[in-house]
Backbone and ligand atoms as CSV (ligand in chain L), in Angstrom:
chain,resi,resn,atom,element,x,y,z
A,1,MET,N,N,-3.702,-6.690,113.947
A,1,MET,CA,C,-4.587,-6.525,112.871
A,1,MET,C,C,-4.248,-7.157,111.663
A,2,LYS,N,N,-5.215,-7.393,110.733
A,2,LYS,CA,C,-5.000,-8.099,109.575
A,2,LYS,C,C,-4.805,-7.218,108.301
A,3,THR,N,N,-3.816,-7.244,107.455
A,3,THR,CA,C,-3.512,-6.533,106.259
A,3,THR,C,C,-4.472,-7.293,105.240
A,4,LYS,N,N,-5.282,-6.388,104.646
A,4,LYS,CA,C,-6.296,-7.049,103.508
A,4,LYS,C,C,-5.698,-6.562,102.195
A,5,ILE,N,N,-5.502,-7.453,101.205
A,5,ILE,CA,C,-5.078,-7.043,99.964
A,5,ILE,C,C,-6.096,-7.503,98.865
A,6,LEU,N,N,-6.577,-6.606,97.973
A,6,LEU,CA,C,-7.349,-7.012,96.891
A,6,LEU,C,C,-6.585,-6.732,95.608
A,7,PHE,N,N,-6.546,-7.914,94.832
A,7,PHE,CA,C,-5.931,-7.962,93.528
A,7,PHE,C,C,-7.019,-7.666,92.442
A,8,VAL,N,N,-6.769,-6.772,91.562
A,8,VAL,CA,C,-7.764,-6.517,90.510
A,8,VAL,C,C,-7.260,-6.696,89.097
A,9,CYS,N,N,-7.998,-7.150,88.138
A,9,CYS,CA,C,-7.743,-7.189,86.738
A,9,CYS,C,C,-9.029,-6.924,86.036
A,10,LEU,N,N,-9.082,-7.342,84.772
A,10,LEU,CA,C,-10.274,-6.890,83.858
A,10,LEU,C,C,-11.404,-7.985,84.216
A,11,GLY,N,N,-11.029,-9.217,83.907
A,11,GLY,CA,C,-12.235,-10.138,83.961
A,11,GLY,C,C,-12.406,-10.940,85.315
A,12,ASN,N,N,-11.287,-10.854,86.133
A,12,ASN,CA,C,-11.267,-11.548,87.424
A,12,ASN,C,C,-11.300,-13.106,87.250
A,13,ILE,N,N,-10.737,-13.512,85.883
A,13,ILE,CA,C,-10.718,-15.023,85.804
A,13,ILE,C,C,-9.394,-15.521,85.456
A,14,CYS,N,N,-8.455,-14.547,85.208
A,14,CYS,CA,C,-6.979,-14.993,84.843
A,14,CYS,C,C,-6.063,-14.552,85.936
A,15,ARG,N,N,-5.706,-13.193,85.850
A,15,ARG,CA,C,-4.632,-12.709,86.532
A,15,ARG,C,C,-4.853,-12.474,88.077
A,16,SER,N,N,-5.927,-11.747,88.262
A,16,SER,CA,C,-6.127,-11.404,89.853
A,16,SER,C,C,-6.427,-12.748,90.549
A,17,PRO,N,N,-7.412,-13.752,90.085
A,17,PRO,CA,C,-7.529,-14.901,90.973
A,17,PRO,C,C,-6.251,-15.701,90.923
A,18,ALA,N,N,-5.314,-15.614,90.144
A,18,ALA,CA,C,-4.100,-16.305,90.306
A,18,ALA,C,C,-3.164,-15.635,91.373
A,19,ALA,N,N,-3.065,-14.163,91.375
A,19,ALA,CA,C,-2.321,-13.513,92.224
A,19,ALA,C,C,-2.945,-13.779,93.669
A,20,GLU,N,N,-4.255,-13.839,93.914
A,20,GLU,CA,C,-4.966,-14.114,95.114
A,20,GLU,C,C,-4.306,-15.706,95.602
A,21,GLY,N,N,-4.412,-16.614,94.510
A,21,GLY,CA,C,-4.006,-17.899,95.025
A,21,GLY,C,C,-2.575,-18.135,95.267
A,22,ILE,N,N,-1.787,-17.273,94.657
A,22,ILE,CA,C,-0.267,-17.322,95.046
A,22,ILE,C,C,-0.012,-16.820,96.230
A,23,LEU,N,N,-0.607,-15.569,96.589
A,23,LEU,CA,C,-0.435,-14.861,97.949
A,23,LEU,C,C,-0.911,-15.643,98.980
A,24,ARG,N,N,-1.995,-16.325,98.900
A,24,ARG,CA,C,-2.515,-17.141,99.968
A,24,ARG,C,C,-1.582,-18.423,100.191
A,25,HIS,N,N,-1.149,-18.968,99.082
A,25,HIS,CA,C,-0.221,-20.164,99.328
A,25,HIS,C,C,1.100,-19.498,100.009
A,26,MET,N,N,1.570,-18.503,99.628
A,26,MET,CA,C,2.849,-17.947,100.340
A,26,MET,C,C,2.499,-17.556,101.835
A,27,VAL,N,N,1.316,-17.018,102.081
A,27,VAL,CA,C,0.973,-16.591,103.436
A,27,VAL,C,C,0.844,-18.006,104.128
A,28,ALA,N,N,0.280,-18.848,103.703
A,28,ALA,CA,C,-0.120,-20.143,104.411
A,28,ALA,C,C,1.329,-20.683,104.948
A,29,ARG,N,N,2.275,-20.785,103.796
A,29,ARG,CA,C,3.687,-21.406,104.006
A,29,ARG,C,C,4.219,-20.667,104.991
A,30,SER,N,N,4.193,-19.465,105.214
A,30,SER,CA,C,4.995,-18.451,106.074
A,30,SER,C,C,4.041,-18.472,107.471
A,31,GLY,N,N,2.998,-19.129,107.512
A,31,GLY,CA,C,2.307,-19.301,108.877
A,31,GLY,C,C,1.660,-17.866,109.193
A,32,LEU,N,N,1.196,-17.015,108.070
A,32,LEU,CA,C,0.896,-15.572,108.473
A,32,LEU,C,C,-0.801,-15.447,108.121
A,33,GLU,N,N,-1.411,-16.633,108.097
A,33,GLU,CA,C,-2.791,-16.558,107.777
A,33,GLU,C,C,-3.584,-15.526,108.681
A,34,ASP,N,N,-3.212,-15.452,110.019
A,34,ASP,CA,C,-3.809,-14.488,110.959
A,34,ASP,C,C,-3.466,-12.962,110.727
A,35,ARG,N,N,-2.517,-12.730,109.771
A,35,ARG,CA,C,-2.193,-11.363,109.558
A,35,ARG,C,C,-2.297,-10.761,108.157
A,36,ILE,N,N,-2.420,-11.708,107.239
A,36,ILE,CA,C,-2.502,-11.319,105.941
A,36,ILE,C,C,-3.728,-11.872,105.173
A,37,GLU,N,N,-4.659,-11.263,104.508
A,37,GLU,CA,C,-5.766,-11.856,103.861
A,37,GLU,C,C,-5.686,-11.346,102.314
A,38,ALA,N,N,-6.094,-12.232,101.420
A,38,ALA,CA,C,-6.204,-11.855,99.909
A,38,ALA,C,C,-7.421,-12.230,99.439
A,39,ASP,N,N,-7.953,-11.252,98.589
A,39,ASP,CA,C,-9.038,-11.462,97.670
A,39,ASP,C,C,-8.717,-11.020,96.336
A,40,SER,N,N,-9.911,-11.068,95.345
A,40,SER,CA,C,-9.613,-10.480,94.031
A,40,SER,C,C,-11.006,-10.207,93.329
A,41,ALA,N,N,-10.978,-9.257,92.349
A,41,ALA,CA,C,-11.987,-8.741,91.829
A,41,ALA,C,C,-11.709,-8.159,90.318
A,42,GLY,N,N,-12.648,-8.015,89.495
A,42,GLY,CA,C,-12.371,-7.575,88.277
A,42,GLY,C,C,-13.117,-6.104,87.884
A,43,THR,N,N,-12.693,-5.309,86.997
A,43,THR,CA,C,-13.516,-4.154,86.640
A,43,THR,C,C,-14.573,-4.316,85.602
A,44,TYR,N,N,-14.579,-5.459,85.189
A,44,TYR,CA,C,-15.699,-5.928,84.182
A,44,TYR,C,C,-16.531,-7.114,84.774
A,45,ALA,N,N,-17.721,-7.037,84.694
A,45,ALA,CA,C,-18.633,-7.910,85.522
A,45,ALA,C,C,-19.006,-9.209,84.524
A,46,GLY,N,N,-18.563,-9.172,83.351
A,46,GLY,CA,C,-19.077,-10.227,82.260
A,46,GLY,C,C,-18.780,-11.596,82.812
A,47,HIS,N,N,-17.883,-12.025,83.677
A,47,HIS,CA,C,-17.575,-13.123,84.119
A,47,HIS,C,C,-17.952,-13.568,85.539
A,48,ALA,N,N,-18.767,-12.694,86.137
A,48,ALA,CA,C,-19.085,-12.912,87.509
A,48,ALA,C,C,-19.703,-14.138,87.681
A,49,GLY,N,N,-19.246,-14.749,89.010
A,49,GLY,CA,C,-19.682,-16.242,89.480
A,49,GLY,C,C,-19.045,-17.174,88.788
A,50,GLU,N,N,-18.164,-16.983,87.956
A,50,GLU,CA,C,-17.249,-18.052,87.209
A,50,GLU,C,C,-15.995,-18.419,87.895
A,51,LEU,N,N,-15.536,-19.641,87.849
A,51,LEU,CA,C,-14.277,-20.043,88.348
A,51,LEU,C,C,-13.244,-19.449,87.484
A,52,PRO,N,N,-11.882,-19.445,87.992
A,52,PRO,CA,C,-10.777,-18.894,86.925
A,52,PRO,C,C,-10.834,-19.709,85.637
A,53,ASP,N,N,-10.473,-19.050,84.458
A,53,ASP,CA,C,-10.239,-19.693,83.215
A,53,ASP,C,C,-9.460,-21.096,83.309
A,54,PRO,N,N,-10.077,-22.101,82.687
A,54,PRO,CA,C,-9.354,-23.461,82.731
A,54,PRO,C,C,-7.975,-23.301,82.513
A,55,ARG,N,N,-7.556,-22.372,81.475
A,55,ARG,CA,C,-6.208,-22.442,81.095
A,55,ARG,C,C,-5.326,-21.928,82.266
A,56,MET,N,N,-5.898,-21.052,82.915
A,56,MET,CA,C,-5.072,-20.268,84.083
A,56,MET,C,C,-5.010,-21.363,85.287
A,57,ARG,N,N,-6.321,-22.229,85.588
A,57,ARG,CA,C,-6.292,-23.178,86.551
A,57,ARG,C,C,-5.299,-24.195,86.333
A,58,ARG,N,N,-5.116,-24.766,85.147
A,58,ARG,CA,C,-4.193,-25.802,84.708
A,58,ARG,C,C,-2.758,-25.303,84.872
A,59,ALA,N,N,-2.388,-24.075,84.500
A,59,ALA,CA,C,-1.182,-23.432,84.472
A,59,ALA,C,C,-0.659,-23.328,85.956
A,60,ALA,N,N,-1.771,-22.976,86.814
A,60,ALA,CA,C,-1.382,-22.693,88.276
A,60,ALA,C,C,-1.277,-23.929,89.002
A,61,ALA,N,N,-2.076,-24.975,88.621
A,61,ALA,CA,C,-1.986,-26.270,89.340
A,61,ALA,C,C,-0.776,-26.869,89.063
A,62,ARG,N,N,-0.145,-26.632,88.046
A,62,ARG,CA,C,1.373,-27.130,87.705
A,62,ARG,C,C,2.345,-26.803,88.548
A,63,ARG,N,N,2.053,-25.502,89.087
A,63,ARG,CA,C,3.024,-24.935,89.986
A,63,ARG,C,C,2.409,-25.118,91.343
A,64,GLY,N,N,1.535,-25.809,91.654
A,64,GLY,CA,C,1.013,-26.203,92.975
A,64,GLY,C,C,-0.080,-25.162,93.588
A,65,TYR,N,N,-0.743,-24.424,92.705
A,65,TYR,CA,C,-1.761,-23.440,93.328
A,65,TYR,C,C,-3.117,-23.839,92.919
A,66,ASP,N,N,-4.056,-23.890,93.860
A,66,ASP,CA,C,-5.387,-24.393,93.506
A,66,ASP,C,C,-6.232,-23.123,93.535
A,67,LEU,N,N,-6.930,-22.814,92.361
A,67,LEU,CA,C,-7.677,-21.424,92.328
A,67,LEU,C,C,-9.134,-21.738,92.302
A,68,THR,N,N,-9.840,-21.223,93.452
A,68,THR,CA,C,-11.103,-21.666,93.622
A,68,THR,C,C,-12.090,-20.321,93.633
A,69,HIS,N,N,-11.422,-19.187,93.457
A,69,HIS,CA,C,-12.174,-17.948,93.674
A,69,HIS,C,C,-13.374,-17.884,92.523
A,70,ARG,N,N,-14.522,-17.186,92.928
A,70,ARG,CA,C,-15.478,-16.959,92.079
A,70,ARG,C,C,-15.310,-15.645,91.514
A,71,ALA,N,N,-15.522,-15.354,90.391
A,71,ALA,CA,C,-15.242,-13.806,89.777
A,71,ALA,C,C,-16.391,-12.825,90.320
A,72,ARG,N,N,-15.919,-11.775,90.815
A,72,ARG,CA,C,-16.825,-10.658,91.064
A,72,ARG,C,C,-16.476,-9.418,90.528
A,73,ARG,N,N,-17.188,-8.272,90.459
A,73,ARG,CA,C,-16.768,-6.985,90.027
A,73,ARG,C,C,-16.206,-6.277,91.254
A,74,ILE,N,N,-15.488,-5.283,91.071
A,74,ILE,CA,C,-14.870,-4.572,92.185
A,74,ILE,C,C,-16.242,-3.428,92.718
A,75,ARG,N,N,-16.213,-3.247,93.803
A,75,ARG,CA,C,-17.311,-2.266,94.455
A,75,ARG,C,C,-16.635,-1.190,95.302
A,76,ARG,N,N,-17.314,-0.204,95.201
A,76,ARG,CA,C,-16.902,1.120,95.884
A,76,ARG,C,C,-16.408,0.805,97.415
A,77,GLU,N,N,-17.152,-0.127,98.005
A,77,GLU,CA,C,-16.975,-0.487,99.433
A,77,GLU,C,C,-15.692,-1.159,99.704
A,78,ASP,N,N,-15.223,-1.890,98.495
A,78,ASP,CA,C,-13.831,-2.469,98.507
A,78,ASP,C,C,-12.722,-1.527,99.110
A,79,PHE,N,N,-12.840,-0.143,98.636
A,79,PHE,CA,C,-11.861,0.650,99.127
A,79,PHE,C,C,-11.872,0.978,100.495
A,80,HIS,N,N,-12.893,0.468,101.283
A,80,HIS,CA,C,-12.887,0.804,102.724
A,80,HIS,C,C,-12.703,-0.725,103.399
A,81,ALA,N,N,-12.801,-1.637,102.697
A,81,ALA,CA,C,-12.732,-2.895,103.320
A,81,ALA,C,C,-11.224,-3.573,103.211
A,82,PHE,N,N,-10.409,-2.943,102.265
A,82,PHE,CA,C,-9.169,-3.361,101.861
A,82,PHE,C,C,-8.090,-2.292,102.186
A,83,ASP,N,N,-7.003,-2.934,102.615
A,83,ASP,CA,C,-5.750,-1.999,102.852
A,83,ASP,C,C,-4.976,-1.446,101.705
A,84,ARG,N,N,-4.925,-2.432,100.675
A,84,ARG,CA,C,-4.134,-2.238,99.271
A,84,ARG,C,C,-4.902,-2.888,98.219
A,85,ILE,N,N,-5.155,-2.165,97.174
A,85,ILE,CA,C,-5.761,-2.594,95.899
A,85,ILE,C,C,-4.559,-2.633,95.032
A,86,VAL,N,N,-4.297,-3.892,94.254
A,86,VAL,CA,C,-3.105,-4.165,93.470
A,86,VAL,C,C,-3.611,-4.533,92.276
A,87,VAL,N,N,-3.316,-3.619,91.242
A,87,VAL,CA,C,-3.927,-3.871,89.777
A,87,VAL,C,C,-2.843,-4.414,88.931
A,88,MET,N,N,-3.279,-4.844,87.781
A,88,MET,CA,C,-2.303,-5.420,86.779
A,88,MET,C,C,-1.729,-4.826,85.744
A,89,ASP,N,N,-2.562,-3.776,85.358
A,89,ASP,CA,C,-1.982,-2.981,84.098
A,89,ASP,C,C,-2.718,-1.672,84.084
A,90,ASP,N,N,-2.216,-0.769,83.218
A,90,ASP,CA,C,-2.747,0.718,83.112
A,90,ASP,C,C,-4.280,0.885,83.171
A,91,ALA,N,N,-4.860,0.099,82.380
A,91,ALA,CA,C,-6.338,0.263,82.150
A,91,ALA,C,C,-6.993,-0.165,83.444
A,92,ASN,N,N,-6.499,-1.157,84.036
A,92,ASN,CA,C,-7.056,-1.467,85.347
A,92,ASN,C,C,-6.803,-0.259,86.317
A,93,TYR,N,N,-5.659,0.211,86.244
A,93,TYR,CA,C,-5.304,1.352,87.110
A,93,TYR,C,C,-6.332,2.452,87.042
A,94,GLU,N,N,-6.584,2.780,85.796
A,94,GLU,CA,C,-7.447,4.083,85.454
A,94,GLU,C,C,-8.858,3.656,85.939
A,95,ASN,N,N,-9.479,2.427,85.587
A,95,ASN,CA,C,-10.785,2.237,86.018
A,95,ASN,C,C,-10.894,2.226,87.401
A,96,VAL,N,N,-10.041,1.515,88.232
A,96,VAL,CA,C,-10.012,1.516,89.713
A,96,VAL,C,C,-9.867,2.930,90.212
A,97,HIS,N,N,-9.045,3.702,89.592
A,97,HIS,CA,C,-8.841,5.105,90.231
A,97,HIS,C,C,-10.161,5.750,90.132
A,98,ARG,N,N,-10.873,5.721,88.870
A,98,ARG,CA,C,-11.942,6.481,88.717
A,98,ARG,C,C,-13.146,6.024,89.746
A,99,LEU,N,N,-13.080,4.874,90.305
A,99,LEU,CA,C,-14.090,4.335,91.162
A,99,LEU,C,C,-13.685,4.853,92.659
A,100,ALA,N,N,-12.451,5.295,92.902
A,100,ALA,CA,C,-12.059,5.587,94.350
A,100,ALA,C,C,-13.002,6.711,94.879
A,101,PRO,N,N,-13.550,6.445,96.009
A,101,PRO,CA,C,-14.395,7.381,96.709
A,101,PRO,C,C,-13.869,8.669,97.301
A,102,SER,N,N,-12.426,8.639,97.455
A,102,SER,CA,C,-11.597,9.652,98.024
A,102,SER,C,C,-10.201,9.568,97.604
A,103,ARG,N,N,-9.500,10.813,97.898
A,103,ARG,CA,C,-8.132,10.856,97.502
A,103,ARG,C,C,-7.234,9.764,98.406
A,104,ASP,N,N,-7.747,9.479,99.802
A,104,ASP,CA,C,-7.081,8.658,100.486
A,104,ASP,C,C,-7.291,7.126,99.893
A,105,CYS,N,N,-8.304,6.924,99.680
A,105,CYS,CA,C,-8.622,5.761,98.920
A,105,CYS,C,C,-7.897,5.362,97.631
A,106,ALA,N,N,-7.667,6.404,96.851
A,106,ALA,CA,C,-7.013,6.199,95.617
A,106,ALA,C,C,-5.529,5.970,95.944
A,107,GLY,N,N,-5.014,6.320,97.101
A,107,GLY,CA,C,-3.690,6.133,97.688
A,107,GLY,C,C,-3.449,4.626,97.914
A,108,LYS,N,N,-4.391,3.944,97.899
A,108,LYS,CA,C,-4.406,2.414,98.245
A,108,LYS,C,C,-3.922,1.643,97.133
A,109,ILE,N,N,-4.127,2.330,95.821
A,109,ILE,CA,C,-3.934,1.524,94.581
A,109,ILE,C,C,-2.388,1.420,94.286
A,110,PHE,N,N,-1.993,0.286,93.994
A,110,PHE,CA,C,-0.527,-0.086,93.431
A,110,PHE,C,C,-0.703,-0.983,92.389
A,111,ARG,N,N,0.433,-0.940,91.674
A,111,ARG,CA,C,0.484,-1.943,90.508
A,111,ARG,C,C,1.382,-3.063,90.826
A,112,MET,N,N,0.926,-4.121,90.314
A,112,MET,CA,C,1.622,-5.648,90.895
A,112,MET,C,C,3.179,-5.488,90.633
A,113,THR,N,N,3.366,-4.795,89.293
A,113,THR,CA,C,4.944,-4.714,88.980
A,113,THR,C,C,5.729,-3.781,90.065
A,114,ASP,N,N,5.145,-3.003,90.748
A,114,ASP,CA,C,5.713,-2.138,91.903
A,114,ASP,C,C,6.469,-3.013,92.755
A,115,PHE,N,N,5.940,-4.314,92.911
A,115,PHE,CA,C,6.701,-5.276,93.977
A,115,PHE,C,C,7.445,-6.328,93.154
A,116,CYS,N,N,7.812,-6.192,91.830
A,116,CYS,CA,C,8.591,-7.086,91.269
A,116,CYS,C,C,10.010,-6.370,91.145
A,117,ARG,N,N,11.038,-7.177,91.949
A,117,ARG,CA,C,12.398,-6.661,91.965
A,117,ARG,C,C,13.323,-7.068,90.868
A,118,ARG,N,N,12.982,-8.193,90.140
A,118,ARG,CA,C,13.811,-8.406,89.122
A,118,ARG,C,C,13.345,-8.004,87.615
A,119,SER,N,N,12.120,-8.173,87.516
A,119,SER,CA,C,11.676,-7.843,86.095
A,119,SER,C,C,11.454,-6.341,85.923
A,120,ALA,N,N,11.753,-5.724,84.631
A,120,ALA,CA,C,11.311,-4.322,84.482
A,120,ALA,C,C,10.169,-4.059,83.929
A,121,ARG,N,N,9.395,-5.017,83.816
A,121,ARG,CA,C,7.853,-4.862,83.330
A,121,ARG,C,C,7.143,-3.774,84.072
A,122,THR,N,N,6.390,-2.964,83.348
A,122,THR,CA,C,5.464,-2.241,84.047
A,122,THR,C,C,4.144,-2.722,84.186
A,123,CYS,N,N,3.706,-3.723,83.517
A,123,CYS,CA,C,2.289,-4.350,83.942
A,123,CYS,C,C,2.430,-5.899,83.626
A,124,VAL,N,N,1.354,-6.354,84.191
A,124,VAL,CA,C,1.151,-7.900,84.015
A,124,VAL,C,C,0.284,-8.095,82.659
A,125,PRO,N,N,0.902,-8.576,81.597
A,125,PRO,CA,C,-0.055,-8.412,80.517
A,125,PRO,C,C,-1.381,-9.477,80.397
A,126,ASP,N,N,-2.461,-9.052,79.878
A,126,ASP,CA,C,-3.709,-9.770,79.585
A,126,ASP,C,C,-3.397,-11.013,78.877
A,127,PRO,N,N,-3.551,-12.178,79.513
A,127,PRO,CA,C,-3.118,-13.470,78.714
A,127,PRO,C,C,-4.336,-13.926,77.867
A,128,TYR,N,N,-5.586,-13.392,78.002
A,128,TYR,CA,C,-6.791,-13.951,77.683
A,128,TYR,C,C,-6.662,-14.433,76.109
A,129,TYR,N,N,-6.011,-13.626,75.339
A,129,TYR,CA,C,-5.918,-14.096,73.836
A,129,TYR,C,C,-4.526,-14.555,73.397
A,130,GLU,N,N,-3.838,-14.969,74.390
A,130,GLU,CA,C,-2.524,-15.372,74.259
A,130,GLU,C,C,-2.462,-17.064,74.434
A,131,GLY,N,N,-1.275,-17.600,74.011
A,131,GLY,CA,C,-1.205,-19.107,74.158
A,131,GLY,C,C,-0.683,-19.406,75.538
A,132,ASP,N,N,-0.171,-20.465,75.585
A,132,ASP,CA,C,0.379,-21.014,77.094
A,132,ASP,C,C,1.600,-20.247,77.583
A,133,GLU,N,N,2.460,-19.551,76.728
A,133,GLU,CA,C,3.497,-18.728,77.163
A,133,GLU,C,C,2.827,-17.529,77.854
A,134,GLY,N,N,1.763,-17.069,77.432
A,134,GLY,CA,C,1.203,-15.874,77.987
A,134,GLY,C,C,0.862,-16.141,79.416
A,135,PHE,N,N,0.506,-17.312,79.810
A,135,PHE,CA,C,-0.142,-17.617,81.151
A,135,PHE,C,C,1.122,-17.949,81.991
A,136,GLU,N,N,2.161,-18.720,81.323
A,136,GLU,CA,C,3.462,-18.769,82.093
A,136,GLU,C,C,4.031,-17.306,82.587
A,137,LEU,N,N,4.069,-16.514,81.593
A,137,LEU,CA,C,4.700,-15.147,81.808
A,137,LEU,C,C,3.834,-14.488,83.060
A,138,VAL,N,N,2.540,-14.540,83.079
A,138,VAL,CA,C,1.634,-13.919,84.021
A,138,VAL,C,C,2.116,-14.688,85.266
A,139,LEU,N,N,2.204,-15.875,85.540
A,139,LEU,CA,C,2.448,-16.709,86.695
A,139,LEU,C,C,3.745,-16.257,87.111
A,140,ASP,N,N,4.790,-16.194,86.320
A,140,ASP,CA,C,6.258,-15.690,86.722
A,140,ASP,C,C,6.125,-14.308,87.335
A,141,LEU,N,N,5.469,-13.441,86.766
A,141,LEU,CA,C,5.412,-11.970,87.195
A,141,LEU,C,C,4.681,-12.045,88.609
A,142,LEU,N,N,3.499,-12.935,88.590
A,142,LEU,CA,C,2.712,-12.615,89.984
A,142,LEU,C,C,3.513,-13.382,91.148
A,143,GLU,N,N,4.187,-14.458,90.691
A,143,GLU,CA,C,5.103,-15.204,91.948
A,143,GLU,C,C,6.179,-14.039,92.362
A,144,GLU,N,N,6.551,-13.378,91.298
A,144,GLU,CA,C,7.854,-12.382,91.790
A,144,GLU,C,C,7.152,-11.240,92.600
A,145,GLY,N,N,6.101,-10.711,91.976
A,145,GLY,CA,C,5.283,-9.591,92.664
A,145,GLY,C,C,4.926,-9.859,94.127
A,146,CYS,N,N,4.240,-11.315,94.193
A,146,CYS,CA,C,3.719,-11.720,95.656
A,146,CYS,C,C,4.806,-11.852,96.580
A,147,GLU,N,N,5.890,-12.236,96.008
A,147,GLU,CA,C,7.217,-12.467,96.938
A,147,GLU,C,C,7.644,-11.204,97.444
A,148,GLY,N,N,7.717,-10.077,96.760
A,148,GLY,CA,C,7.915,-8.607,96.872
A,148,GLY,C,C,7.023,-8.011,97.858
A,149,LEU,N,N,5.832,-8.243,97.700
A,149,LEU,CA,C,4.581,-7.643,98.396
A,149,LEU,C,C,4.682,-8.354,99.869
A,150,LEU,N,N,4.813,-9.725,99.865
A,150,LEU,CA,C,4.997,-10.358,101.260
A,150,LEU,C,C,6.081,-9.787,102.074
A,151,ASP,N,N,7.285,-9.568,101.362
A,151,ASP,CA,C,8.385,-9.160,102.132
A,151,ASP,C,C,8.289,-7.636,102.649
A,152,GLU,N,N,7.538,-6.865,101.934
A,152,GLU,CA,C,7.201,-5.621,102.205
A,152,GLU,C,C,6.475,-5.693,103.444
A,153,LEU,N,N,5.133,-6.251,103.331
A,153,LEU,CA,C,4.378,-6.424,104.462
A,153,LEU,C,C,4.822,-7.145,105.757
A,154,ARG,N,N,5.784,-7.832,105.640
A,154,ARG,CA,C,6.708,-8.530,106.788
A,154,ARG,C,C,7.564,-7.463,107.315
A,155,ASN,N,N,8.393,-6.936,106.618
A,155,ASN,CA,C,9.102,-5.474,107.122
A,155,ASN,C,C,8.388,-4.460,108.000
A,156,ARG,N,N,7.277,-4.122,107.256
A,156,ARG,CA,C,6.472,-3.095,107.756
A,156,ARG,C,C,5.855,-3.499,109.228
A,157,SER,N,N,5.647,-4.860,109.260
A,157,SER,CA,C,4.946,-5.226,110.609
A,157,SER,C,C,5.927,-5.216,111.599
A,158,ARG,N,N,7.133,-5.087,111.264
A,158,ARG,CA,C,8.471,-5.379,112.408
A,158,ARG,C,C,8.717,-3.613,112.849
A,159,ASP,N,N,8.304,-2.694,111.942
A,159,ASP,CA,C,8.452,-1.331,112.450
A,159,ASP,C,C,7.970,-1.066,113.810
L,1,4NP,P1,P,-8.173,-11.185,83.399
L,1,4NP,O1,O,-8.247,-11.680,81.755
L,1,4NP,O2,O,-8.481,-9.606,83.329
L,1,4NP,O3,O,-6.804,-11.450,83.698
L,1,4NP,O4,O,-9.209,-12.051,84.074
L,1,4NP,C1,C,-9.330,-11.640,80.987
L,1,4NP,C2,C,-10.620,-12.135,81.099
L,1,4NP,C3,C,-11.678,-12.004,80.385
L,1,4NP,C4,C,-11.527,-11.112,79.393
L,1,4NP,C5,C,-10.316,-10.171,79.111
L,1,4NP,C6,C,-9.302,-10.445,80.015
L,1,4NP,N1,N,-12.640,-10.986,78.368
L,1,4NP,O5,O,-12.476,-10.080,77.482
L,1,4NP,O6,O,-13.542,-11.504,78.569
């Protein structure tokens, strides 16, 4: 059975599509495409239909990630379609939690930084109004988090 991961941020044009692209890349490199699937969404619909922000696409491309996701807003059905919903910051957590149709569904929500084993940060900060360093920091945290998440999923499937 496939494990389905939905990454969520505010606009779905910077952090969560990058997380999706990074996890997809790692999954493909590990030959796990038939076991793990990634998607992303935002809590705000203002950028729906757009490709990721050009600053994020450029920064991600420099690290070998091609980001082609089209932004969309998270829907209540996503709680049933996905096994885990991984948010970037506290505001995302609150907004997604408010949308959860049941307590079981709310139990699917995690923070990206829960899977970061080196960084002590508790959120992946919004880079939208930041310079290039903001985007690099986001990518560093997302690479670390996706690595931790993938390891956890691999270990679970061995149980
Ligand atoms: P994201 O970044 O949540 O990482 O996609 C943002 C994108 C758009 C806006 C804010 C953050 N905005 O205010 O439009």
